[in-house]
Every structure is written in structure tokens, then in C-alpha cells.
C-alpha positions in Angstrom: -56.1 -77.9 112.5 -55.6 -74.2 111.5 -55.0 -73.4 107.8 -51.7 -71.5 107.9 -51.3 -69.7 104.5 -50.0 -66.6 103.3 -52.9 -66.5 100.7 -55.4 -65.0 103.2 -56.3 -64.6 106.7 -59.8 -65.2 108.0 -61.4 -62.7 110.4 -61.6 -64.2 113.9 -65.4 -63.7 114.2 -66.4 -65.7 110.8 -69.1 -68.4 111.4 -67.7 -71.8 110.9 -70.0 -72.6 107.9 -68.7 -69.4 106.1 -65.0 -70.3 106.8 -65.5 -73.8 105.7 -67.1 -72.7 102.5 -64.3 -70.2 101.7 -61.4 -72.4 103.0 -60.6 -74.3 99.7 -60.3 -71.3 97.5 -58.5 -69.1 100.2 -55.5 -71.2 101.0 -52.9 -72.6 99.3 -52.4 -75.5 101.8 -54.9 -77.6 103.5 -52.5 -79.2 106.2 -50.1 -76.6 107.5 -46.5 -77.0 108.2 -44.8 -75.4 111.3 -42.7 -73.1 109.1 -45.8 -71.9 107.2 -47.7 -70.9 110.3 -44.5 -68.9 111.4 -44.3 -67.2 108.1 -47.9 -66.3 107.6 -48.8 -64.8 111.0 -47.4 -62.1 113.3 -46.5 -62.8 116.8 -49.6 -63.7 118.9 -52.0 -64.1 116.1 -52.2 -67.9 116.8 -52.8 -67.3 120.4 -56.4 -68.5 120.2 -55.4 -72.0 119.1 -55.7 -74.6 121.5 -52.7 -76.6 119.8 -51.2 -77.6 116.6 -50.6 -81.0 115.1 -47.9 -80.5 112.6 -46.6 -82.6 109.8 -43.0 -83.7 109.8 -42.1 -82.2 106.5 -41.9 -78.5 105.5 -43.3 -79.6 102.0 -46.8 -78.9 101.4 -49.1 -81.9 101.5 -50.1 -81.7 98.0 -46.5 -82.2 96.9 -46.0 -85.1 99.2 -49.1 -86.8 98.0 -48.3 -89.9 95.9 -44.5 -89.7 96.9 -42.7 -92.9 96.9 -40.9 -92.0 100.1 -41.6 -90.1 103.3 -39.9 -86.9 103.4 -39.4 -85.3 106.9 -37.4 -82.5 108.3 -34.4 -83.2 110.7 -35.7 -83.6 114.3 -33.8 -80.7 115.5 -35.0 -78.0 112.9 -38.7 -79.3 113.2 -38.5 -79.1 117.0 -37.1 -75.7 116.8 -39.9 -74.4 114.7 -42.4 -76.0 117.0 -40.7 -74.3 119.9 -41.0 -70.9 118.0 -44.8 -71.6 117.5 -45.0 -72.0 121.3 -42.9 -69.2 122.2 -43.8 -66.7 119.6 -47.6 -67.5 119.2 -48.4 -69.0 122.8 -49.7 -72.0 121.2 -50.0 -74.3 124.3 -50.3 -77.9 122.9 -47.8 -79.2 120.3 -48.1 -82.5 118.6 -47.0 -84.5 115.4 -48.9 -85.7 112.5 -47.7 -87.3 109.2 -44.0 -87.8 108.9 -43.3 -87.4 112.7 -41.5 -90.1 114.4 -40.8 -91.2 117.9 -37.6 -88.9 117.9 -39.7 -85.9 116.8 -42.3 -86.4 119.7 -39.3 -87.2 122.2 -37.8 -84.0 121.1 -41.2 -82.1 121.7 -41.5 -83.7 125.1 -38.0 -82.5 125.9 -39.3 -78.7 125.5 -41.4 -79.1 128.6 
């Protein structure tokens, strides 16, 4: 999964080992939210991604860690953000991760 963060962008030709070594100190989020990807990158900059498997919450995963309840975005707004990732950044494969439910995935399927 791409680390979408406004903290720093990685050059596209970095070696994987160099990027992984730098990742923890360079980003504010390990698991991106759809909205953070839209905010951090200009149109088309994510086109090299094969897909994105996004959390169902707009909150950073570190905020949700240890939470007593699952916090998710309304299906309509989450799906609209995912649609924007597809349309603005040409990310071809969209999926759900933590916090997504059957209605989230049905909404994504309805985009096709």
C-alpha cells in the first residue's frame, strides 16, 4: 500500500530497500486514508499504482489503535473519495481494508 502523506514524497526511482529504510521517519501515517492520498498528491502522481486498499475511516490508523469502537466514514463519502482516486489519479483497482463493510464494497462495485 502506498504511504500517502503530506510529510514527504519519495522519488519514483528509489531502490526499495532505501525507501523502506526511510519510510518510518518520512511519513506521518503508515496506512493511508483515501482522503490523505487525494490531499498529498497532484493529479496523476499516483498513476503508477496498481491499486489501493483503503481503510474505511478518514482517521489515521495510529489514532484508531486501541479504540473501543470501529470508526468509519459514511459509505457515500468514502466511495466518492475512492472514485476521485480512480478518476483523478487513474488508480485502476480499488478495495477496502480495515473498517470497510459489505455496503462499502457494494458501493465500490457500483462504480464499475
